[in-house]
Every structure is written in structure tokens, then in C-alpha cells.
Residue, then its C-alpha position, 0 to 999 in steps of 0.5 A: m500500500r502506498l501512502t501519499a497523503n502528505v505529498v498531496l497535502g504539500a502540493v495543495v499548500l504550495f498551490l494555495a500559497t502561490e496561486g492568485c494574488v501573491r504580492r508581498g505587502p499591501t499597496k500604498h494607495d487605496e485603489v478603486l476596484a469598481s464603481i457602481g453609479q457614484k459609489e466606489i468600492r476600494e481595496s479598504d472596502f474589500r479588506a473589511e468585507f474579507e475580514r468579516l467572512d466566515p473563516s471557511l470562505r476566506t481561502k475560497y475568495r482569496k483564490d477568486p477575489m473577483a467572485l467576492l467583488n461581484k458579490m459586493i457589487e450586486e449587494e450595492l446595486v440592490y441597496q441603492h435600489a432599496v434606497e431609491k424606493k425608500l423601503a426604509e420608510t415603509t411599515e415593514g422596513r421600519k419594523r425590521l430596522a427597529r428590530a435590527e437596531q435592538d438586536t445590535a444593542i443587545e449583542r453589544f451589551k452581551e459582548r461588553e458587559i458579560y462575555a468580555k468579563v469571562a476569563v479562561t486560564d491556560g490551566e483550564i485549557k490544558e485540563r479540558y484538553r486532557v478530558e477531550v483526549g480521553r473521551p471514548g467516543g472521540s471529541s469535536l474539539v480535539r482531532s484523533l490522528l492515526y499515524v501509519c509507519t511501514l515496518p521492515d519485512d524481516p521479523a527480527r528487525a520489525r521487532e526492534v523498530l517496534e521497541i524503538l517506537e514504544r520506548g519513545v512514546n512511553e517517554g512522552l514524545s509525539f509519534p512523529e517526533v519518535a519517527r523523525r529521530n529514528s529516520l522512520d517514514c510515517e504519515s498521519f490521517e485524521v480519524d473519521s475524515a473523508t481522506f481517512a475513509d477513502s484511504f483505508p478499508p472498513q476493517i482498518r477504520s473499525m480498528a481505529a475507532r476502537m483504539t484508545n489514545r496513544t496506543g499502537v497495533t501491527i497489521n499485515l495487509g500483505g507484503a510489508p507489515f504496518y504499524f498503526f498508532k493513534d494519538a490526539e493532535p497536540l494542544s498547540s493545534c487546538f488551543r484556540g478552539i478549546r479556549g473558544a469553547i470554554r469561553k462560550e460555555k462560561g459566557e452562556k453561564a454568566l449570561g444565565d446568571w445575569l438574567s436570573s438576577r435581573r428577573a428577580s429584581s424586575a416586574i414581569r407578567l406573562y399572559e400565556e392565553a394571549l398566544d392562543d390567537m397568534t393572528n392578533s399580533d397587537g395583543i399584549a403577551a407580556e409586561v416587563n418593567g412597564v413595557a408591553l410586549t405583543v404577540g407579534d414580538a413572540a412571533e418574531l422568535l418563531e420566524g424561519l422555523s419549520e412548522e414542527e419546530k413552531s408547534r414544539i415551542m408553542a407547546h411551552k408558552e411560558a418558556l417562549l414568553g420567558q425568552v421574550a421577557d429576557r430579550e426585553l431585559l437585555r434591550q432595556e439595559a443596553y439602551r440604558k447604557n447608551l451602547l448604540d452611541e459607540n463606534v462599534a455599534r454604529e458600524r454594525v447598525a449601518r451594516e444591519t441597515r444595508r442587510v435589512l434593506t437589501s433583503l427586503a428589496i430582494e423579497q419584493n423583486v425576486a420571484g419563483y417557487t423553486a431555488a433554481a427559479r428564484e436564482k434565475s429571477r435574481a440574476e435577471w433582476v441584477e442584470e437590469l440594475k447593472k444596466a440602469t446604474g452603470v457598473k465599471v470594474f477595474a480588473e487590473n487593480v483587483k489583480k495587483m491587490y494584496i491578499p494574504a497567503s492562505k496559511e497566513i489568513e487565520e493568523i491575521f484574521g483569527s479563526e472566527a468571523l467578525 
């Protein structure tokens, strides 16, 4: 059996590091990439949008920056249409924009007043790593790796190699380090990954699933025997992920504690019977510190859910109204602290305004029952907007624009979207 995963991986890394925009530093000038009517999209706009991307998309758009620029152009076209049609002044527009502003204030309050006060120590991360590594069913935070090493055909020599490997592992060294020190070739595969599933027969995958951490086994697949060693990825590789998970857990607990305390000191009344008629959106469903909340406020928490999910939630009306009341408690505190006056919040409100208005414009102008039909309708509509508005793309500026190499993207922007 010939193992070539590392060779392939090396080629992929080399390709990503050299393909596309590979200038060594940013340009001195904030070049114009495109113009949409009187609006210009510059390099700084592109970088800001790139930074806000989900981490899984950054490498994709690094390889194809024009695709991201086209998305930005289309969004600007739709936004300009929404402004021209004064959608912000419609009843639905005002309702959605008010909700988006409140959501922004609430999220900013949680970030600044609750999550920012959560501390995660190195000791907690190390202990969590130890727990995750020991989970029999595997861990979502720490990958299990299977190292494969070809043993000599000679049984006596094979036993010597095994003794060397086991001695090094018992001394606490990682398997790759033991192999490197003894000039042995080994390759690694992430257990349960697509590559692992494609590279090994079912019996090997089953064996790997049963193996505990830092254990090895010899298997003869015909010809030279192979030594399989299962180990967890090093803490350095999953440090960020574990820290993020702990911070999220602590943050959720801190938020729960804050809400529990605030509920105890607030005047809250819930009217479950109001939810018997969800069509009466103006009916009073709850009162929180003198602020009346409607059935419509409760209905907004159900938007986007399937009918089955809605039915399940509606079966527990008190819990649903509890969420409505909790949101209002957070809103009241956020507005009391004037968090929307912060630059960070103002920028987010501006982005949310664009998002709300573009969504509303698309809903009003894109038709079709199927996804394919709606995409066709959207594409045709955007083309009409382009012709009516006038779009110019400066392809040369896009080509010479600096974009970080793939391996640097996470180091620069982090592993989470803004």
C-alpha cells in the first residue's frame, strides 16, 4: 500500500500559497476596484468585507477575489435600489430596522458587559484538553490522528523498530517526533475524515475507532507489515478552539446568571392565553418593567422555523414568553447604557441597515417557487440594475491587490468571523 497523503497535502499548500494574488505587502494607495453609479468600492472596502467572512470562505475568495467583488457589487446595486424606493420608510422596513437596531444593542451589551468579563486560564485549557483526549467516543474539539509507519519485512528487525517506537512514546514524545529521530517514514490521517475513509478499508477504520489514545497495533495487509498508532493532535493545534469553547460555555453561564438576577429584581407578567390567537399580533403577551410586549414580538422568535419546530415551542408558552421577557431585559439595559452611541455599534447598525434593506428589496423583486427559479429571477433582476446604474470594474487593480497567503489568513484574521 502506498501512502501519499502528505505529498498531496504539500502540493495543495504550495498551490494555495502561490496561486492568485501573491504580492508581498499591501499597496500604498487605496485603489478603486469598481464603481457602481457614484459609489466606489476600494481595496479598504474589500479588506473589511474579507475580514468579516466566515473563516471557511476566506481561502475560497482569496483564490477568486473577483467572485467576492461581484458579490459586493450586486449587494450595492440592490441597496441603492432599496434606497431609491425608500423601503426604509415603509411599515415593514421600519419594523425590521427597529428590530435590527435592538438586536445590535443587545449583542453589544452581551459582548461588553458579560462575555468580555469571562476569563479562561491556560490551566483550564490544558485540563479540558486532557478530558477531550480521553473521551471514548472521540471529541469535536480535539482531532484523533492515526499515524501509519511501514515496518521492515524481516521479523527480527520489525521487532526492534517496534521497541524503538514504544520506548519513545512511553517517554512522552509525539509519534512523529519518535519517527523523525529514528529516520522512520510515517504519515498521519485524521480519524473519521473523508481522506481517512477513502484511504483505508472498513476493517482498518473499525480498528481505529476502537483504539484508545496513544496506543499502537501491527497489521499485515500483505507484503510489508504496518504499524498503526493513534494519538490526539497536540494542544498547540487546538488551543484556540478549546479556549473558544470554554469561553462560550462560561459566557452562556454568566449570561444565565445575569438574567436570573435581573428577573428577580424586575416586574414581569406573562399572559400565556394571549398566544392562543397568534393572528392578533397587537395583543399584549407580556409586561416587563412597564413595557408591553405583543404577540407579534413572540412571533418574531418563531420566524424561519419549520412548522414542527413552531408547534414544539408553542407547546411551552411560558418558556417562549420567558425568552421574550429576557430579550426585553437585555434591550432595556443596553439602551440604558447608551451602547448604540459607540463606534462599534454604529458600524454594525449601518451594516444591519444595508442587510435589512437589501433583503427586503430582494423579497419584493425576486420571484419563483423553486431555488433554481428564484436564482434565475435574481440574476435577471441584477442584470437590469447593472444596466440602469452603470457598473465599471477595474480588473487590473483587483489583480495587483494584496491578499494574504492562505496559511497566513487565520493568523491575521483569527479563526472566527467578525
